C-alpha distance (Angstrom), angle and dihedral (degrees) to the residues before:
residue distance angle dihedral
M1 . . .
Q2 3.78 . .
L3 3.79 126.8 .
S4 3.77 123.3 -147.7
T5 3.78 128.9 177.9
A6 3.80 112.2 -111.1
T7 3.81 114.0 -120.7
V8 3.80 134.3 -170.6
T9 3.80 88.9 -85.6
D10 3.83 87.1 64.0
I11 3.82 95.7 53.8
S12 3.82 95.4 112.1
L13 3.78 91.9 48.3
L14 3.81 93.2 45.9
T15 3.80 90.8 47.3
S16 3.79 90.8 52.1
L17 3.81 92.5 48.8
L18 3.82 93.1 47.6
H19 3.78 90.7 48.9
A20 3.82 91.4 50.6
F21 3.82 94.0 46.8
Y22 3.79 94.7 50.8
A23 3.80 92.3 44.3
E24 3.80 93.0 60.8
E25 3.81 107.2 28.9
P26 3.82 109.4 102.6
G27 3.77 114.5 -120.2
L28 3.80 96.3 16.2
H29 3.78 125.6 114.3
A30 3.82 107.0 -108.2
F31 3.80 109.2 -122.8
S32 3.75 121.0 -132.1
E33 3.80 114.9 -132.8
K34 3.82 88.9 -99.1
E35 3.81 92.9 50.6
A36 3.81 90.7 48.2
L37 3.81 90.4 50.6
D38 3.82 91.3 48.3
R39 3.83 90.8 50.2
A40 3.81 92.1 46.7
R41 3.81 89.8 52.6
K42 3.82 91.7 49.7
I43 3.80 91.3 48.2
L44 3.80 92.9 50.0
E45 3.83 91.7 46.4
Q46 3.83 89.5 56.6
S47 3.80 96.3 39.4
G48 3.79 112.2 133.2
N49 3.80 91.9 14.6
G50 3.79 91.5 101.5
L51 3.81 89.5 -58.3
F52 3.78 122.4 98.9
P53 3.82 120.6 -172.3
L54 3.79 103.6 -166.1
L55 3.78 126.0 -168.8
L56 3.80 114.8 -145.5
K57 3.78 112.5 -137.1
N58 3.77 131.0 -171.2
G59 3.78 105.1 -170.4
D60 3.80 106.9 -48.4
S61 3.82 94.2 -22.2
V62 3.80 124.1 95.7
T63 3.79 102.2 -138.7
G64 3.80 100.5 178.4
Y65 3.78 144.4 -50.3
A66 3.78 143.6 -100.4
L67 3.78 126.5 -150.7
I68 3.80 115.1 -153.4
S69 3.79 128.7 -177.3
T70 3.79 123.1 -172.1
W71 3.78 131.4 -146.9
Y72 3.77 138.7 167.4
S73 3.80 115.2 -102.6
N74 3.76 118.0 -165.6
E75 3.81 88.7 -170.2
F76 3.80 92.4 57.7
G77 3.81 95.8 35.5
G78 3.78 103.6 -116.7
L79 3.75 147.2 1.5
M80 3.79 116.5 -12.6
A81 3.78 131.3 -169.1
L82 3.76 124.4 -131.3
L83 3.78 110.7 -153.6
D84 3.78 93.7 -148.2
E85 3.79 96.3 174.1
L86 3.79 136.7 7.5
F87 3.78 119.2 -179.1
I88 3.78 131.6 176.5
A89 3.80 111.1 -170.0
P90 3.82 111.7 -115.0
E91 3.79 93.9 -116.7
H92 3.83 89.9 59.2
R93 3.80 98.3 47.6
G94 3.80 125.1 110.3
A95 3.80 95.3 40.4
G96 3.82 98.2 92.6
L97 3.80 94.1 -99.7
G98 3.81 93.4 131.2
G99 3.80 89.6 61.0
K100 3.79 91.7 44.9
A101 3.79 89.5 49.9
M102 3.82 91.1 51.8
E103 3.81 91.6 51.3
A104 3.81 91.3 47.4
L105 3.81 91.3 49.2
K106 3.82 92.3 49.5
T107 3.82 89.7 50.1
W108 3.82 89.7 47.8
A109 3.82 90.5 52.3
V110 3.81 93.5 49.9
T111 3.82 92.4 44.7
N112 3.81 89.5 52.4
G113 3.80 93.3 50.8
L114 3.79 97.0 -109.4
R115 3.81 120.6 154.7
G116 3.79 94.6 -139.5
I117 3.78 148.1 -46.8
S118 3.79 127.9 -92.2
L119 3.78 124.6 -167.4
E120 3.77 142.3 168.5
V121 3.78 126.3 -128.6
T122 3.78 128.9 174.3
D123 3.79 119.3 -120.8
A124 3.81 88.3 -123.4
N125 3.81 91.9 61.1
V126 3.81 94.3 76.3
Q127 3.81 97.8 159.4
V128 3.81 94.0 53.0
R129 3.80 91.9 42.8
R130 3.81 89.2 55.2
L131 3.81 90.3 50.1
Y132 3.80 90.1 54.9
E133 3.81 92.0 46.5
R134 3.82 91.3 51.0
H135 3.80 87.3 55.7
G136 3.79 95.5 53.5
F137 3.81 102.3 -92.3
I138 3.78 115.2 142.3
A139 3.79 130.7 -163.2
V140 3.79 114.7 -116.3
P141 3.81 121.1 -153.2
R142 3.79 97.6 -110.5
K143 3.75 137.9 109.8
T144 3.75 121.1 -129.4
M145 3.77 110.4 -132.7
H146 3.78 128.4 -171.7
W147 3.78 136.5 -163.1
F148 3.79 123.2 -160.4
P149 3.79 126.3 -177.4
R150 3.79 111.6 -121.3
G151 3.81 89.0 22.0
G152 3.81 99.5 -87.7
Q153 3.75 144.0 82.0
């Protein structure tokens, strides 16, 4: 599994992947094509500014994407990664690519001097939660809380 940073030349591909992810993830607002394109543009505008849109490649095929944001954590003693989204396209599932993606992302984090990776997973997403656990992620006894101006996302 190779990781490459998405660029403006990948906007159609990134849009398609975002659209597919949000169409199938339980509890998320499904993006229209226009919303997915708008989000892809915003992601690419911020790329490298603490935000890393990574395409997942297996040989010559793009099999999915990961979206990583970084932040400084005093608690953990340095820069951390937030794996905000990880998506393997349905036609590439069942071949162990999720595990390969996790290993590639952990290597990417270490290579880039990050202290670790945090992520969120819903309790209902048992299969993905097990993937993360197999790759050394542990649940911490905390609640994620959010604040949004005007009350919405």
